[in-house]
Every structure is written in C-alpha cells, then in structure tokens.
Chimera marker file (.cmm) of the C-alpha trace (Angstrom):
<marker_set name="trace">
<marker id="1" x="0.000" y="0.000" z="0.000" r="1" g="1" b="0" radius="0.5"/>
<marker id="2" x="1.439" y="3.424" z="-0.871" r="1" g="1" b="0" radius="0.5"/>
<marker id="3" x="2.482" y="5.508" z="2.075" r="1" g="1" b="0" radius="0.5"/>
<marker id="4" x="1.556" y="9.127" z="2.609" r="1" g="1" b="0" radius="0.5"/>
<marker id="5" x="4.166" y="11.539" z="3.925" r="1" g="1" b="0" radius="0.5"/>
<marker id="6" x="3.443" y="14.492" z="6.196" r="1" g="1" b="0" radius="0.5"/>
<marker id="7" x="2.527" y="16.678" z="3.188" r="1" g="1" b="0" radius="0.5"/>
<marker id="8" x="-0.156" y="14.258" z="2.028" r="1" g="1" b="0" radius="0.5"/>
<marker id="9" x="1.819" y="13.197" z="-1.039" r="1" g="1" b="0" radius="0.5"/>
<marker id="10" x="1.661" y="9.550" z="-2.004" r="1" g="1" b="0" radius="0.5"/>
<marker id="11" x="5.130" y="8.005" z="-2.117" r="1" g="1" b="0" radius="0.5"/>
<marker id="12" x="6.312" y="7.843" z="-5.733" r="1" g="1" b="0" radius="0.5"/>
<marker id="13" x="8.498" y="4.787" z="-5.254" r="1" g="1" b="0" radius="0.5"/>
<marker id="14" x="5.422" y="2.611" z="-4.770" r="1" g="1" b="0" radius="0.5"/>
<marker id="15" x="3.434" y="3.876" z="-7.734" r="1" g="1" b="0" radius="0.5"/>
<marker id="16" x="3.285" y="2.042" z="-11.055" r="1" g="1" b="0" radius="0.5"/>
<marker id="17" x="2.509" y="2.708" z="-14.727" r="1" g="1" b="0" radius="0.5"/>
<marker id="18" x="4.318" y="6.005" z="-15.072" r="1" g="1" b="0" radius="0.5"/>
<marker id="19" x="2.088" y="7.768" z="-12.581" r="1" g="1" b="0" radius="0.5"/>
<marker id="20" x="5.141" y="9.385" z="-10.945" r="1" g="1" b="0" radius="0.5"/>
<marker id="21" x="5.280" y="12.124" z="-13.566" r="1" g="1" b="0" radius="0.5"/>
<marker id="22" x="1.763" y="13.196" z="-12.633" r="1" g="1" b="0" radius="0.5"/>
<marker id="23" x="2.824" y="13.770" z="-9.048" r="1" g="1" b="0" radius="0.5"/>
<marker id="24" x="5.250" y="16.442" z="-10.182" r="1" g="1" b="0" radius="0.5"/>
<marker id="25" x="2.370" y="18.357" z="-11.748" r="1" g="1" b="0" radius="0.5"/>
<marker id="26" x="-0.175" y="17.781" z="-8.938" r="1" g="1" b="0" radius="0.5"/>
<marker id="27" x="0.677" y="20.928" z="-7.023" r="1" g="1" b="0" radius="0.5"/>
<marker id="28" x="-1.820" y="23.274" z="-5.332" r="1" g="1" b="0" radius="0.5"/>
<marker id="29" x="-2.759" y="24.950" z="-8.619" r="1" g="1" b="0" radius="0.5"/>
<marker id="30" x="-3.416" y="21.630" z="-10.380" r="1" g="1" b="0" radius="0.5"/>
<marker id="31" x="-5.343" y="20.356" z="-7.376" r="1" g="1" b="0" radius="0.5"/>
<marker id="32" x="-7.552" y="23.480" z="-7.471" r="1" g="1" b="0" radius="0.5"/>
<marker id="33" x="-8.070" y="23.021" z="-11.217" r="1" g="1" b="0" radius="0.5"/>
<marker id="34" x="-9.042" y="19.378" z="-10.705" r="1" g="1" b="0" radius="0.5"/>
<marker id="35" x="-11.500" y="20.283" z="-7.933" r="1" g="1" b="0" radius="0.5"/>
<marker id="36" x="-13.010" y="22.985" z="-10.172" r="1" g="1" b="0" radius="0.5"/>
<marker id="37" x="-13.645" y="20.294" z="-12.795" r="1" g="1" b="0" radius="0.5"/>
<marker id="38" x="-15.274" y="18.112" z="-10.135" r="1" g="1" b="0" radius="0.5"/>
<marker id="39" x="-17.512" y="21.044" z="-9.178" r="1" g="1" b="0" radius="0.5"/>
<marker id="40" x="-18.828" y="20.990" z="-12.745" r="1" g="1" b="0" radius="0.5"/>
<marker id="41" x="-20.194" y="17.537" z="-11.941" r="1" g="1" b="0" radius="0.5"/>
<marker id="42" x="-17.530" y="15.576" z="-13.780" r="1" g="1" b="0" radius="0.5"/>
<marker id="43" x="-16.567" y="12.111" z="-12.659" r="1" g="1" b="0" radius="0.5"/>
<marker id="44" x="-13.024" y="11.595" z="-11.381" r="1" g="1" b="0" radius="0.5"/>
<marker id="45" x="-11.770" y="10.222" z="-14.714" r="1" g="1" b="0" radius="0.5"/>
<marker id="46" x="-13.297" y="13.043" z="-16.766" r="1" g="1" b="0" radius="0.5"/>
<marker id="47" x="-11.985" y="15.734" z="-14.407" r="1" g="1" b="0" radius="0.5"/>
<marker id="48" x="-8.536" y="14.127" z="-14.380" r="1" g="1" b="0" radius="0.5"/>
<marker id="49" x="-8.337" y="13.962" z="-18.175" r="1" g="1" b="0" radius="0.5"/>
<marker id="50" x="-9.501" y="17.576" z="-18.454" r="1" g="1" b="0" radius="0.5"/>
<marker id="51" x="-6.459" y="18.500" z="-16.350" r="1" g="1" b="0" radius="0.5"/>
<marker id="52" x="-4.085" y="16.234" z="-18.246" r="1" g="1" b="0" radius="0.5"/>
<marker id="53" x="-3.766" y="13.798" z="-15.352" r="1" g="1" b="0" radius="0.5"/>
<marker id="54" x="-3.926" y="10.024" z="-15.283" r="1" g="1" b="0" radius="0.5"/>
<marker id="55" x="-7.279" y="9.030" z="-13.714" r="1" g="1" b="0" radius="0.5"/>
<marker id="56" x="-5.574" y="6.104" z="-11.946" r="1" g="1" b="0" radius="0.5"/>
<marker id="57" x="-3.240" y="8.549" z="-10.212" r="1" g="1" b="0" radius="0.5"/>
<marker id="58" x="-6.147" y="10.660" z="-8.987" r="1" g="1" b="0" radius="0.5"/>
<marker id="59" x="-8.076" y="7.604" z="-7.772" r="1" g="1" b="0" radius="0.5"/>
<marker id="60" x="-5.000" y="6.381" z="-5.921" r="1" g="1" b="0" radius="0.5"/>
<marker id="61" x="-4.470" y="9.801" z="-4.402" r="1" g="1" b="0" radius="0.5"/>
<marker id="62" x="-8.114" y="9.942" z="-3.271" r="1" g="1" b="0" radius="0.5"/>
<marker id="63" x="-7.823" y="6.494" z="-1.694" r="1" g="1" b="0" radius="0.5"/>
<marker id="64" x="-4.711" y="7.358" z="0.291" r="1" g="1" b="0" radius="0.5"/>
<marker id="65" x="-5.301" y="11.022" z="1.151" r="1" g="1" b="0" radius="0.5"/>
<marker id="66" x="-8.465" y="11.417" z="3.246" r="1" g="1" b="0" radius="0.5"/>
<marker id="67" x="-8.317" y="15.212" z="3.092" r="1" g="1" b="0" radius="0.5"/>
<marker id="68" x="-8.165" y="15.217" z="-0.715" r="1" g="1" b="0" radius="0.5"/>
<marker id="69" x="-10.990" y="12.675" z="-0.884" r="1" g="1" b="0" radius="0.5"/>
<marker id="70" x="-13.115" y="14.906" z="1.362" r="1" g="1" b="0" radius="0.5"/>
<marker id="71" x="-12.352" y="17.894" z="-0.883" r="1" g="1" b="0" radius="0.5"/>
<marker id="72" x="-13.470" y="15.865" z="-3.913" r="1" g="1" b="0" radius="0.5"/>
<marker id="73" x="-16.697" y="14.825" z="-2.207" r="1" g="1" b="0" radius="0.5"/>
<marker id="74" x="-17.380" y="18.442" z="-1.197" r="1" g="1" b="0" radius="0.5"/>
<marker id="75" x="-16.791" y="19.569" z="-4.786" r="1" g="1" b="0" radius="0.5"/>
<marker id="76" x="-19.283" y="17.002" z="-6.045" r="1" g="1" b="0" radius="0.5"/>
<marker id="77" x="-21.776" y="18.066" z="-3.381" r="1" g="1" b="0" radius="0.5"/>
<marker id="78" x="-21.514" y="21.636" z="-4.630" r="1" g="1" b="0" radius="0.5"/>
<marker id="79" x="-22.041" y="20.402" z="-8.185" r="1" g="1" b="0" radius="0.5"/>
<marker id="80" x="-25.370" y="18.783" z="-7.529" r="1" g="1" b="0" radius="0.5"/>
<marker id="81" x="-28.376" y="20.565" z="-6.070" r="1" g="1" b="0" radius="0.5"/>
<marker id="82" x="-30.044" y="18.121" z="-3.643" r="1" g="1" b="0" radius="0.5"/>
<marker id="83" x="-33.465" y="19.655" z="-4.361" r="1" g="1" b="0" radius="0.5"/>
<marker id="84" x="-33.119" y="18.804" z="-8.057" r="1" g="1" b="0" radius="0.5"/>
<marker id="85" x="-31.947" y="15.293" z="-7.238" r="1" g="1" b="0" radius="0.5"/>
<marker id="86" x="-34.953" y="14.769" z="-4.968" r="1" g="1" b="0" radius="0.5"/>
<marker id="87" x="-37.327" y="15.841" z="-7.768" r="1" g="1" b="0" radius="0.5"/>
<marker id="88" x="-35.755" y="13.403" z="-10.220" r="1" g="1" b="0" radius="0.5"/>
<marker id="89" x="-35.732" y="10.472" z="-7.791" r="1" g="1" b="0" radius="0.5"/>
<marker id="90" x="-39.243" y="11.072" z="-6.431" r="1" g="1" b="0" radius="0.5"/>
<link id1="1" id2="2" r="1" g="1" b="0" radius="0.2"/>
<link id1="2" id2="3" r="1" g="1" b="0" radius="0.2"/>
<link id1="3" id2="4" r="1" g="1" b="0" radius="0.2"/>
<link id1="4" id2="5" r="1" g="1" b="0" radius="0.2"/>
<link id1="5" id2="6" r="1" g="1" b="0" radius="0.2"/>
<link id1="6" id2="7" r="1" g="1" b="0" radius="0.2"/>
<link id1="7" id2="8" r="1" g="1" b="0" radius="0.2"/>
<link id1="8" id2="9" r="1" g="1" b="0" radius="0.2"/>
<link id1="9" id2="10" r="1" g="1" b="0" radius="0.2"/>
<link id1="10" id2="11" r="1" g="1" b="0" radius="0.2"/>
<link id1="11" id2="12" r="1" g="1" b="0" radius="0.2"/>
<link id1="12" id2="13" r="1" g="1" b="0" radius="0.2"/>
<link id1="13" id2="14" r="1" g="1" b="0" radius="0.2"/>
<link id1="14" id2="15" r="1" g="1" b="0" radius="0.2"/>
<link id1="15" id2="16" r="1" g="1" b="0" radius="0.2"/>
<link id1="16" id2="17" r="1" g="1" b="0" radius="0.2"/>
<link id1="17" id2="18" r="1" g="1" b="0" radius="0.2"/>
<link id1="18" id2="19" r="1" g="1" b="0" radius="0.2"/>
<link id1="19" id2="20" r="1" g="1" b="0" radius="0.2"/>
<link id1="20" id2="21" r="1" g="1" b="0" radius="0.2"/>
<link id1="21" id2="22" r="1" g="1" b="0" radius="0.2"/>
<link id1="22" id2="23" r="1" g="1" b="0" radius="0.2"/>
<link id1="23" id2="24" r="1" g="1" b="0" radius="0.2"/>
<link id1="24" id2="25" r="1" g="1" b="0" radius="0.2"/>
<link id1="25" id2="26" r="1" g="1" b="0" radius="0.2"/>
<link id1="26" id2="27" r="1" g="1" b="0" radius="0.2"/>
<link id1="27" id2="28" r="1" g="1" b="0" radius="0.2"/>
<link id1="28" id2="29" r="1" g="1" b="0" radius="0.2"/>
<link id1="29" id2="30" r="1" g="1" b="0" radius="0.2"/>
<link id1="30" id2="31" r="1" g="1" b="0" radius="0.2"/>
<link id1="31" id2="32" r="1" g="1" b="0" radius="0.2"/>
<link id1="32" id2="33" r="1" g="1" b="0" radius="0.2"/>
<link id1="33" id2="34" r="1" g="1" b="0" radius="0.2"/>
<link id1="34" id2="35" r="1" g="1" b="0" radius="0.2"/>
<link id1="35" id2="36" r="1" g="1" b="0" radius="0.2"/>
<link id1="36" id2="37" r="1" g="1" b="0" radius="0.2"/>
<link id1="37" id2="38" r="1" g="1" b="0" radius="0.2"/>
<link id1="38" id2="39" r="1" g="1" b="0" radius="0.2"/>
<link id1="39" id2="40" r="1" g="1" b="0" radius="0.2"/>
<link id1="40" id2="41" r="1" g="1" b="0" radius="0.2"/>
<link id1="41" id2="42" r="1" g="1" b="0" radius="0.2"/>
<link id1="42" id2="43" r="1" g="1" b="0" radius="0.2"/>
<link id1="43" id2="44" r="1" g="1" b="0" radius="0.2"/>
<link id1="44" id2="45" r="1" g="1" b="0" radius="0.2"/>
<link id1="45" id2="46" r="1" g="1" b="0" radius="0.2"/>
<link id1="46" id2="47" r="1" g="1" b="0" radius="0.2"/>
<link id1="47" id2="48" r="1" g="1" b="0" radius="0.2"/>
<link id1="48" id2="49" r="1" g="1" b="0" radius="0.2"/>
<link id1="49" id2="50" r="1" g="1" b="0" radius="0.2"/>
<link id1="50" id2="51" r="1" g="1" b="0" radius="0.2"/>
<link id1="51" id2="52" r="1" g="1" b="0" radius="0.2"/>
<link id1="52" id2="53" r="1" g="1" b="0" radius="0.2"/>
<link id1="53" id2="54" r="1" g="1" b="0" radius="0.2"/>
<link id1="54" id2="55" r="1" g="1" b="0" radius="0.2"/>
<link id1="55" id2="56" r="1" g="1" b="0" radius="0.2"/>
<link id1="56" id2="57" r="1" g="1" b="0" radius="0.2"/>
<link id1="57" id2="58" r="1" g="1" b="0" radius="0.2"/>
<link id1="58" id2="59" r="1" g="1" b="0" radius="0.2"/>
<link id1="59" id2="60" r="1" g="1" b="0" radius="0.2"/>
<link id1="60" id2="61" r="1" g="1" b="0" radius="0.2"/>
<link id1="61" id2="62" r="1" g="1" b="0" radius="0.2"/>
<link id1="62" id2="63" r="1" g="1" b="0" radius="0.2"/>
<link id1="63" id2="64" r="1" g="1" b="0" radius="0.2"/>
<link id1="64" id2="65" r="1" g="1" b="0" radius="0.2"/>
<link id1="65" id2="66" r="1" g="1" b="0" radius="0.2"/>
<link id1="66" id2="67" r="1" g="1" b="0" radius="0.2"/>
<link id1="67" id2="68" r="1" g="1" b="0" radius="0.2"/>
<link id1="68" id2="69" r="1" g="1" b="0" radius="0.2"/>
<link id1="69" id2="70" r="1" g="1" b="0" radius="0.2"/>
<link id1="70" id2="71" r="1" g="1" b="0" radius="0.2"/>
<link id1="71" id2="72" r="1" g="1" b="0" radius="0.2"/>
<link id1="72" id2="73" r="1" g="1" b="0" radius="0.2"/>
<link id1="73" id2="74" r="1" g="1" b="0" radius="0.2"/>
<link id1="74" id2="75" r="1" g="1" b="0" radius="0.2"/>
<link id1="75" id2="76" r="1" g="1" b="0" radius="0.2"/>
<link id1="76" id2="77" r="1" g="1" b="0" radius="0.2"/>
<link id1="77" id2="78" r="1" g="1" b="0" radius="0.2"/>
<link id1="78" id2="79" r="1" g="1" b="0" radius="0.2"/>
<link id1="79" id2="80" r="1" g="1" b="0" radius="0.2"/>
<link id1="80" id2="81" r="1" g="1" b="0" radius="0.2"/>
<link id1="81" id2="82" r="1" g="1" b="0" radius="0.2"/>
<link id1="82" id2="83" r="1" g="1" b="0" radius="0.2"/>
<link id1="83" id2="84" r="1" g="1" b="0" radius="0.2"/>
<link id1="84" id2="85" r="1" g="1" b="0" radius="0.2"/>
<link id1="85" id2="86" r="1" g="1" b="0" radius="0.2"/>
<link id1="86" id2="87" r="1" g="1" b="0" radius="0.2"/>
<link id1="87" id2="88" r="1" g="1" b="0" radius="0.2"/>
<link id1="88" id2="89" r="1" g="1" b="0" radius="0.2"/>
<link id1="89" id2="90" r="1" g="1" b="0" radius="0.2"/>
</marker_set>
C-alpha cells in the first residue's frame, strides 16, 4: 500500500505505470483546477483527463489522502443541487 508523507503526497516509489510524472504536476494549482472540474459535476476520470492527469493517479491519491478525498466529495456536493436530485428520484 502506498504511504503518505506528512505533506499528504503519495510516495512515488510505490506507484506504477508512469504515474510518478503526474505527481510532479499535482501541485496546489493543479489540485484546485481538478477540484473545479469536479464542481462541474464531472466524474473523477473526466476531471482528471480535463487536467491532463492520469485518472488512476487521482483515484489512488483519493484512496490514500483522506483530506483530498473529502475535498473531492465536497466539490461534487456543490455540483449537484439536492433539491433537483430529490425531484428526479421522487
């Protein structure tokens, strides 16, 4: 299982499939851009591709960084109006 250091960055030595290069670009600005895509209601893979990131990297990061996962969930919550969802489901 990948470890997370004190900055919340998944250890690159344990990642596979060339995902390491994405870590170099996943700084605060890229993270904000990704979350903005999530706020548009995009799924993780769509938001990742829109930012030029590997969706597997983002999924791995969400799994091993609880704070980032919470930020993603909050972005999705802002994307969807619960009142509209209730009307569709009812």
